[in-house]
C-alpha positions as CSV (number, residue, x, y, z in Angstrom):
1,X,-23.1,-11.2,6.7
2,X,-20.4,-9.6,8.7
3,X,-20.8,-9.9,12.3
4,X,-20.9,-6.3,14.6
5,X,-17.6,-7.4,15.5
6,X,-16.5,-8.1,11.8
7,X,-17.8,-4.5,10.8
8,X,-15.8,-2.9,14.0
9,X,-12.8,-4.3,12.4
10,X,-13.1,-3.1,9.0
11,X,-14.0,0.1,10.0
12,X,-11.0,0.4,12.5
13,X,-8.6,-1.4,9.8
14,X,-6.9,1.3,8.5
15,X,-6.7,3.3,11.9
16,X,-4.8,0.4,13.5
17,X,-2.3,0.0,10.4
18,X,-1.6,3.4,11.1
19,X,-0.9,3.0,14.3
20,X,0.9,-0.2,14.1
21,X,3.5,1.7,11.2
22,X,3.9,4.8,13.2
23,X,5.6,3.0,16.2
24,X,6.9,-0.2,14.8
25,X,10.7,-0.3,14.0
26,X,11.5,0.6,10.4
27,X,14.8,-0.7,8.8
28,X,16.2,-3.3,6.5
29,X,17.6,-5.6,8.9
30,X,13.8,-7.2,9.9
31,X,12.8,-10.5,8.0
32,X,11.9,-10.6,4.1
33,X,8.4,-12.1,3.9
34,X,7.8,-11.2,0.3
35,X,7.2,-14.2,-1.3
36,X,8.5,-13.0,-4.6
37,X,11.6,-11.7,-2.8
38,X,12.0,-14.5,-1.3
39,X,11.9,-17.2,-4.4
40,X,14.0,-14.7,-7.0
41,X,16.2,-12.7,-4.5
42,X,15.3,-9.2,-5.8
43,X,12.4,-7.5,-5.0
44,X,9.2,-7.3,-6.1
45,X,7.2,-4.2,-7.6
46,X,5.4,-3.6,-4.0
47,X,8.8,-4.6,-2.3
48,X,9.4,-1.2,0.4
49,X,6.0,0.0,0.5
50,X,5.3,-1.1,4.1
51,X,8.4,0.6,5.0
52,X,7.4,3.6,2.7
53,X,4.7,3.6,4.6
54,X,5.8,3.4,7.8
55,X,8.2,7.0,7.0
56,X,5.3,8.5,5.6
57,X,3.1,8.1,8.4
58,X,5.8,9.4,10.3
59,X,6.1,12.5,8.0
60,X,9.3,11.8,6.7
61,X,8.4,11.7,2.9
62,X,12.0,11.5,1.6
63,X,12.4,8.3,2.8
64,X,8.9,7.4,2.1
65,X,9.5,7.9,-1.5
66,X,13.4,6.1,-1.5
67,X,11.6,3.3,-0.3
68,X,9.2,3.3,-2.6
69,X,7.9,6.3,-4.9
70,X,4.3,5.0,-5.6
71,X,3.4,4.9,-1.9
72,X,1.6,8.5,-2.2
73,X,0.0,7.1,-4.9
74,X,-1.1,3.8,-3.1
75,X,-1.7,5.6,0.7
76,X,-4.4,8.1,-1.5
77,X,-6.1,5.1,-3.3
78,X,-6.3,2.8,0.1
79,X,-8.0,6.1,1.8
80,X,-10.2,7.0,-0.8
81,X,-11.2,3.4,-0.8
82,X,-11.9,2.9,2.7
83,X,-14.0,5.8,2.6
84,X,-15.7,4.9,-0.2
85,X,-16.6,1.7,1.2
86,X,-18.0,3.6,4.3
87,X,-20.2,6.0,2.1
88,X,-21.4,2.5,0.2
89,X,-22.1,0.9,3.5
90,X,-24.3,3.6,4.7
91,X,-26.1,4.0,1.2
92,X,-24.6,7.5,0.7
93,X,-23.4,7.0,-2.5
94,X,-23.7,4.7,-5.9
95,X,-21.3,1.8,-6.6
96,X,-18.3,2.7,-8.9
97,X,-18.7,0.9,-12.0
98,X,-16.5,-2.2,-12.8
99,X,-14.6,-0.2,-15.7
100,X,-13.3,2.5,-13.5
101,X,-12.5,0.1,-10.7
102,X,-10.9,-2.3,-13.5
103,X,-9.2,1.2,-14.7
104,X,-7.5,1.9,-11.5
105,X,-6.2,-1.3,-10.4
106,X,-4.5,-1.7,-14.4
107,X,-3.3,1.8,-14.3
108,X,-1.7,1.2,-10.5
109,X,-0.5,-2.3,-11.6
110,X,1.2,-0.9,-14.6
111,X,2.5,2.3,-12.5
112,X,4.1,-0.4,-10.6
113,X,6.0,-2.6,-12.9
114,X,7.2,0.5,-14.6
115,X,8.4,2.0,-11.6
116,X,10.2,-1.3,-10.9
117,X,11.7,-1.7,-14.0
118,X,13.1,1.5,-13.9
119,X,14.6,1.2,-10.2
120,X,15.8,-2.4,-11.8
121,X,17.5,-0.4,-14.4
122,X,19.2,2.0,-12.0
123,X,19.9,-0.4,-9.2
124,X,17.8,1.4,-6.6
125,X,15.4,-1.8,-5.5
126,X,15.1,-1.7,-2.0
127,X,17.4,-4.7,-0.3
128,X,15.5,-8.0,0.3
């Protein structure tokens, strides 16, 4: 069972993340923390997503999409998942079926891979 502090942290996590991304400096000169990029020297399918989210939160859609074209999809899914989680905790909605959850996860993963391959072929992967 999650403590009351754990509940508060889980409920506020997206708000805290958005607040952090809205004030944290965004740029290509920071350290790379992606294990895939550190090992291969190539950006992974999700590389650039944090920088893209930072630009998205600040209202710079063009820069956000330049860093990762799927940032809006992932942001919508994250917000929808958080909202659904809150509604589930209050027993307002029924659980999502495993089939739907798996389809969303597989679809998102496939989309990330396709975009990654296209960006690799076009030479537009973000710097690592």
